[in-house]
C-alpha positions in Angstrom: 13.3 -36.8 20.8 11.8 -35.9 17.4 8.7 -38.0 18.3 8.4 -35.9 21.5 8.8 -32.6 19.5 6.0 -33.5 17.1 3.8 -34.6 20.0 4.3 -31.1 21.6 3.6 -29.5 18.3 0.3 -31.4 18.0 -0.7 -30.3 21.4 0.1 -26.7 20.7 -1.7 -26.9 17.4 -5.1 -28.2 18.6 -5.1 -27.7 22.4 -5.2 -24.6 24.6 -1.7 -23.4 25.2 -0.3 -20.6 27.2 1.6 -18.5 24.6 2.3 -15.3 26.4 1.8 -13.9 29.9 0.7 -10.6 28.3 -2.6 -11.9 27.2 -5.7 -13.3 28.9 -7.0 -16.5 27.6 -4.8 -19.1 25.8 -6.2 -20.0 22.4 -4.5 -22.8 20.5 -2.6 -22.3 17.3 -5.7 -23.6 15.5 -8.0 -21.1 17.2 -5.7 -18.3 16.2 -5.4 -19.5 12.6 -8.6 -21.1 11.5 -10.0 -17.8 10.2 -7.5 -18.3 7.4 -9.3 -21.5 6.3 -12.3 -19.5 5.2 -10.5 -16.4 3.9 -8.0 -18.4 1.8 -10.8 -20.8 0.7 -12.9 -18.0 -0.6 -10.1 -16.1 -2.4 -8.7 -19.2 -4.0 -12.1 -20.6 -4.9 -13.1 -17.3 -6.5 -9.7 -16.7 -8.2 -9.2 -20.2 -9.5 -12.7 -21.5 -9.9 -15.3 -18.8 -10.3 -13.5 -15.7 -11.7 -12.1 -17.3 -14.9 -15.6 -18.6 -15.8 -17.1 -15.2 -15.2 -14.4 -13.5 -17.3 -15.1 -15.9 -20.2 -18.9 -15.2 -19.8 -18.3 -11.4 -19.9 -16.0 -11.6 -23.0 -18.7 -13.6 -24.8 -21.1 -10.7 -24.5 -18.8 -7.6 -24.9 -15.4 -6.5 -26.0 -13.2 -5.2 -23.2 -10.7 -2.5 -24.0 -8.0 -0.9 -21.8 -6.3 2.2 -23.2 -7.4 1.1 -26.7 -6.1 -2.4 -26.3 -8.6 -5.2 -26.5 -8.2 -7.6 -23.7 -8.2 -11.4 -24.2 -9.1 -13.8 -21.3 -5.7 -13.8 -19.7 -5.4 -10.0 -19.9 -8.9 -9.4 -18.5 -8.3 -11.8 -15.7 -5.0 -10.1 -14.8 -6.4 -6.6 -14.8 -9.3 -7.5 -12.4 -6.9 -9.3 -10.1 -4.3 -6.5 -10.2 -6.7 -3.6 -9.4 -8.1 -5.8 -6.6 -4.6 -6.3 -5.1 -4.0 -2.6 -5.0 -7.1 -2.1 -2.9 -6.0 -5.1 -0.8 -2.6 -3.5 0.0 -4.1 -0.2 1.0 -6.8 -1.8 3.2 -4.4 -4.2 5.0 -2.0 -1.4 5.8 -4.7 1.0 7.0 -6.7 -1.4 9.1 -3.6 -2.9 10.6 -2.3 0.5 11.6 -5.6 1.3 13.2 -5.6 -1.9 15.2 -2.1 -1.1 16.5 -3.3 2.1 18.1 -5.3 0.3 20.7 -3.3 -1.9 23.2 -6.3 -3.4 24.9 -7.0 -7.2 24.7 -9.0 -8.2 21.7 -8.1 -5.2 19.6 -7.8 -7.2 16.4 -11.1 -9.2 16.6 -13.7 -6.5 15.6 -11.9 -5.9 12.4 -11.8 -9.6 11.6 -15.5 -10.0 12.4 -16.8 -6.9 10.5 -14.5 -7.5 7.5 -15.4 -11.2 7.3 -19.1 -10.6 7.4 -18.8 -7.8 4.9 -16.8 -10.0 2.5 -19.5 -12.7 2.8 -22.2 -10.2 1.8 -20.2 -8.8 -1.1 -19.5 -12.3 -2.5 -23.2 -12.8 -3.1 -23.1 -10.1 -5.8 -20.4 -12.0 -7.7 -23.1 -14.2 -9.0 -25.1 -11.4 -10.5 -22.2 -9.5 -12.2 -22.8 -9.6 -16.0 -20.5 -6.9 -17.3 -16.8 -6.2 -17.0 -17.4 -3.1 -14.9 -19.8 -4.8 -12.6 -17.5 -7.8 -12.1 -14.6 -5.4 -11.4 -16.7 -3.4 -8.9 -17.8 -6.5 -7.0 -14.2 -7.8 -6.8 -13.0 -4.4 -5.5 -15.7 -4.4 -2.8 -14.7 -7.9 -1.8 -11.1 -6.8 -1.5 -12.1 -3.8 0.8 -13.9 -6.0 3.3 -11.6 -9.0 3.1 -8.5 -7.0 3.8 -10.1 -4.9 6.4 -10.2 -8.2 8.3 -6.8 -9.5 7.1 -4.6 -6.6 8.2 -5.2 -6.8 11.9 -5.5 -10.6 11.8 -1.9 -10.7 10.5 -0.7 -9.7 14.0 -2.4 -12.5 16.0 0.7 -14.6 16.1 2.8 -11.8 17.4 0.2 -10.9 20.0 -0.1 -14.4 21.4 3.0 -16.5 20.5 6.5 -16.3 22.0 9.3 -15.6 19.5 10.8 -19.0 19.9 7.7 -20.7 18.7 6.6 -18.5 15.8 7.9 -21.0 13.3 5.5 -23.6 14.6 2.6 -21.1 14.8 3.3 -20.0 11.2 3.3 -23.6 10.1 -0.2 -24.1 11.7 -1.5 -20.9 10.1 -0.3 -22.0 6.7 -1.7 -25.5 7.2 -5.2 -24.1 7.7 -4.6 -21.6 4.9 -3.7 -24.4 2.5 -6.5 -26.7 3.7 -9.0 -23.9 3.1 -7.6 -23.1 -0.4 -7.4 -26.8 -1.3 -10.6 -28.2 0.0 -12.8 -25.3 -1.1 -11.2 -24.9 -4.5 -11.5 -28.6 -5.2 -15.2 -28.5 -4.5 -15.8 -25.2 -6.3 -14.0 -26.6 -9.4 -16.2 -29.7 -9.3 -19.2 -27.4 -9.1 -18.0 -25.1 -11.9 -17.2 -28.1 -14.2 -21.0 -28.6 -14.3 -21.7 -24.9 -14.7 -23.4 -23.5 -17.8 -24.6 -19.8 -17.8 -27.9 -20.7 -19.5 -28.7 -24.3 -18.6 -26.9 -25.0 -15.3 -26.5 -21.6 -13.6 -27.3 -23.1 -10.1 -23.7 -24.6 -9.8 -22.3 -21.0 -9.6 -24.6 -20.3 -6.7 -23.7 -23.5 -5.0 -20.1 -22.5 -5.2 -20.8 -19.0 -3.8 -22.9 -20.1 -0.9 -20.4 -22.8 0.0 -17.6 -20.3 0.2 -19.7 -17.8 2.2 -20.7 -20.5 4.7 -17.2 -21.7 5.3 -15.9 -18.1 5.6 -18.5 -17.1 8.3 -17.9 -20.3 10.4 -14.1 -20.0 10.4 -14.1 -16.3 11.2 -16.6 -16.7 14.0 -14.5 -19.6 15.4 -11.4 -17.4 15.7 -13.3 -14.4 17.0 -15.1 -16.4 19.7 -12.2 -18.6 20.8 -9.7 -15.8 20.9 -12.0 -13.2 22.6 -10.5 -11.8 25.8 -11.5 -13.3 29.1 -11.6 -9.7 30.5 -11.7 -6.3 28.9 -13.5 -4.9 25.9 -14.4 -7.0 22.9 -14.9 -3.9 20.7 -12.0 -1.6 21.6 -11.7 1.9 20.4 -9.7 2.7 17.3 -8.6 6.0 18.8 -5.2 6.5 20.4 -4.9 4.7 23.8 -5.1 6.8 26.9 -2.1 8.8 28.1 -1.6 6.5 31.1 -1.7 3.4 29.0 0.5 4.9 26.4 3.1 5.9 28.9 3.1 2.4 30.4 3.3 0.9 26.9 6.3 3.0 26.0 8.1 2.1 29.2 8.1 -1.6 28.2 11.7 -2.8 27.5 10.3 -4.5 24.4 8.6 -1.4 23.0 9.7 0.9 20.2 7.9 4.0 18.8 5.4 3.0 16.2 6.5 5.6 13.7 10.1 4.2 13.3 11.0 3.5 9.6 11.2 -0.1 8.6 14.7 -1.6 8.6 16.9 -2.4 5.6 16.6 -6.1 6.4 12.8 -5.8 6.3 12.9 -4.0 3.0 15.1 -6.7 1.5 12.7 -9.3 2.9 9.8 -7.5 1.2 11.6 -7.6 -2.2 12.3 -11.3 -1.8 8.7 -11.9 -0.8 7.5 -10.1 -3.9 9.7 -12.4 -6.0 8.3 -15.5 -4.3 4.7 -14.3 -4.8 5.3 -13.5 -8.4 6.6 -17.1 -8.9 3.7 -18.8 -7.1 1.1 -16.5 -8.6 2.2 -17.0 -12.1 1.8 -20.8 -11.7 -1.6 -20.5 -10.1 -3.3 -17.8 -12.2 -2.8 -19.4 -15.6 -3.1 -23.1 -14.5 -6.6 -23.5 -15.9 -5.7 -22.0 -19.3 -2.4 -23.9 -19.3 -4.2 -27.2 -18.9 -6.6 -26.2 -21.6 -4.1 -24.9 -24.2 -0.9 -26.8 -23.5 -2.0 -30.1 -22.0 -5.1 -30.2 -24.3 -7.8 -31.1 -21.7 -11.3 -30.6 -23.0 -12.5 -29.9 -19.4 -9.6 -28.2 -17.7 -11.5 -27.7 -14.5 -11.3 -31.5 -13.8 -7.5 -31.4 -14.4 -7.1 -28.3 -12.3 -9.1 -30.0 -9.5 -6.7 -32.9 -9.4 -3.6 -30.7 -9.6 -4.9 -28.6 -6.7 -5.4 -31.7 -4.6 -1.8 -32.9 -5.2 -0.3 -29.4 -4.5 -2.3 -28.9 -1.4 -1.5 -32.3 0.0 2.2 -31.9 -0.7 2.2 -28.4 0.8 0.1 -29.5 3.7 2.5 -32.2 4.8 5.3 -29.7 4.4 4.2 -26.7 6.4 4.2 -28.2 9.9 7.6 -29.9 9.7 9.0 -26.7 8.1 7.7 -24.6 11.0 9.2 -26.9 13.6 12.6 -27.2 11.7 12.7 -23.4 11.2 12.7 -23.0 15.0 15.2 -25.8 15.6 17.8 -25.6 12.8 17.2 -22.2 11.3 15.9 -20.9 8.0 18.7 -20.7 5.5 19.0 -24.4 4.5 15.2 -24.6 4.2 15.1 -21.5 1.9 17.8 -23.1 -0.4 15.6 -26.2 -0.7 12.5 -24.1 -1.4 14.1 -22.1 -4.2 15.6 -25.2 -5.8 12.3 -27.1 -5.6 10.3 -24.2 -7.1 12.8 -23.6 -9.9 13.1 -27.3 -10.8 9.3 -27.7 -10.9 8.9 -24.7 -13.2 11.6 -26.0 -15.5 10.1 -29.5 -15.7 6.7 -28.1 -16.7 8.3 -26.8 -19.9 8.3 -30.4 -21.1 5.0 -31.5 -19.8 2.5 -32.4 -22.5 0.0 -34.5 -20.6 -1.8 -34.5 -17.3 0.3 -37.3 -15.8 3.6 -35.4 -15.7 1.9 -32.2 -14.6 0.4 -34.0 -11.6 3.8 -35.5 -10.7 5.5 -32.1 -10.9 2.6 -30.8 -8.8 4.1 -32.7 -5.8 7.4 -30.7 -6.1 5.4 -27.4 -6.5 3.5 -28.2 -3.3 6.7 -28.8 -1.4 8.1 -25.4 -2.6 4.8 -23.6 -1.8 4.7 -25.1 1.7 8.3 -24.2 2.4 8.0 -20.6 1.1 4.6 -19.9 2.8 5.8 -21.0 6.3 9.3 -19.6 6.1 8.4 -16.2 4.7 5.7 -15.7 7.4 8.1 -16.8 10.1 10.8 -14.4 9.0 8.2 -11.6 8.7 7.2 -12.1 12.3 10.9 -12.1 13.3 11.6 -8.8 11.6 8.6 -6.6 12.7 8.3 -4.7 16.0 5.5 -5.7 18.4 4.1 -2.2 19.0 3.5 -1.7 15.3 3.2 -5.4 14.2 0.0 -5.1 12.1 1.1 -1.9 10.4 4.5 -3.4 9.5 3.0 -6.7 8.5 0.7 -4.7 6.3 3.8 -4.0 4.1 3.7 -7.7 3.1 0.5 -6.9 1.3 2.4 -4.4 -0.7 5.0 -7.1 -1.5 2.1 -9.3 -2.5 0.7 -6.6 -4.7 4.0 -6.1 -6.5 4.7 -9.8 -7.0 1.1 -10.6 -8.0 1.0 -7.5 -10.3 4.0 -8.8 -12.2 2.4 -12.2 -12.6 -1.0 -10.7 -13.6 0.4 -8.1 -16.0 2.3 -10.9 -17.6 -1.1 -12.2 -18.8 -1.1 -9.7 -21.5 2.3 -10.8 -22.6 1.3 -14.5 -22.4 -1.5 -13.8 -24.9 0.8 -11.8 -27.2 3.5 -14.5 -27.2 1.0 -17.2 -27.8 -0.2 -15.4 -30.9 3.4 -15.3 -32.2 4.1 -19.0 -31.6 1.9 -21.8 -30.1 2.2 -21.8 -26.3 5.3 -19.5 -26.3 3.7 -17.4 -23.7 3.3 -20.3 -21.3 6.9 -21.2 -21.8 8.0 -17.7 -21.0 5.9 -17.5 -17.8 7.5 -20.8 -16.6 11.0 -19.5 -17.1 10.0 -16.3 -15.3 8.8 -18.4 -12.4 12.0 -20.5 -12.2 14.2 -17.3 -12.1 12.0 -15.6 -9.4 12.0 -18.7 -7.2 15.8 -18.6 -7.1 16.0 -14.9 -6.6 13.6 -15.0 -3.7 15.5 -17.8 -1.8 18.9 -16.1 -2.5 17.8 -12.7 -1.0 16.0 -14.3 2.0 19.2 -16.3 2.9 21.1 -13.0 2.8 18.6 -11.3 5.1 18.8 -14.1 7.6 22.7 -14.2 7.6 22.9 -10.4 8.2 21.0 -9.9 11.5 22.5 -6.4 11.9 20.0 -5.2 9.4 17.0 -6.3 11.6 15.0 -4.3 13.9 
C-alpha cells in the first residue's frame, strides 16, 4: 500500500496530472514548483555565499555606522538583510493582491516572468557594489523584483491542486526549493572559497552568472509549462469584469476578498515567525560560527559541507512529510519537527570541531524539511481561494518578523562575543532551541482548533 502511495506521488511530481477541473492544462507538481529552484538558489547563494564576503570587503574600506553605533560584520550583515526583508514583505503582499484581482487563467505568470527577469538583471550589479550604501541599494532592488514574482507564485498550488493533495504538492515545492538552495549554494561557496577582491575577482562573477542562469531557466520552465491552453497569457491587473465578478462570487467556494484573516491564521503566522527566527539564526551566522567557534581557517569549505548534509537530510524528508501530512495529519509531525530543531540547537552548544557539527547537521536538515513542508501545507489549508495570494502574502510578514529577530540578534552576538569568547553564539543557539519549541506548540494548537479557521 505504501509502495503504491509513493508511486502515485512520483507520478504526480514529475508527470502531467489533472489537479483541478477549474483550470485548463495540467502541469505536474514539478512544473508548478521548479521556479522555486532558481529563486531559492539565488537568495541562498547570495545570502550565504556572496553577501558575507561583500560585507567584509566593504568593512575593510570604510566604517559603517547606524545611529552612532559602528557596525561589525554580523551587525552590518543583519541590517542589510533586515531592510531587504521589509521590502520583500511589502512587495509579496502587493503583487499577490494584484494577481488575485484577475480571475482569468494564467493570472500569476506575468508577475513571475517580469519579476524573475528583473531580479536577474539586478543581481549583476551586486558584483560592482563597493560601498555599504551601494550594496544596500542593490539588495533592495533585488528584493523588489524577486518578491514581485514570489507573491503571485505563492498561490500556484491553491490554483491547481485539490485540498486533499496539498501536502504532497507542498512537499514537492519544498524539495525543489531545497535542491536549489543546496546545489547553488554549494557551488557558490566553492567559487567564493577561491575569491580574492584583488587577485581572483573572477570567482565572484562566476557565482553571479551561475545564479542568474539557473534563475532564468527555472522561471521560464514554470511560466511556459503552466501557461494556459486557452485565454490570455498577460491578464489585466484591473478588477475583473462585472459579469465575471458576479459569476465568481456565486461560487459556493467563494468568499469576499476583503474579509479579515481568521484568528487561526494569525496564530499560524506567529508560529511561522518563530520557526523562521529559529532557522534563520542558524543559517545567517553559520559561516562566522565555523570561523570563530569551530576554528576553520577557510569556513567556506566547512559551510559547503554543512549545506550538503542539511540539504540532503531535508530533501529526503520533505516528500514523505507531505505524503504523511495528507494521510495521518500534521500534529505528530510538528511535535517531531520542534523536538528535532531544539535538540540540534542544544547539541551545537558543545560542538568544537567540524565532525560533530556535520553530524548535528543531519538533525537540522530533518527539522528544516519538516517545518518547511508542514507550515506551507497549513498555510494553504487556512487561506481562502479568492484571496489566496494576498493572504499568503502575510507569510512574508511572518518571515520578516522572524528573520528580523534573527538578524537584529547579530548586533547582540557581536556585543556578547566581546564580553566573553563565543558567548554570543551560545546565546543564539539557545534562542533557536526555544523558538523551535514555541513554533511547534502553537502550530499544534492551531491544527487542533479548526473552529478558528476560515
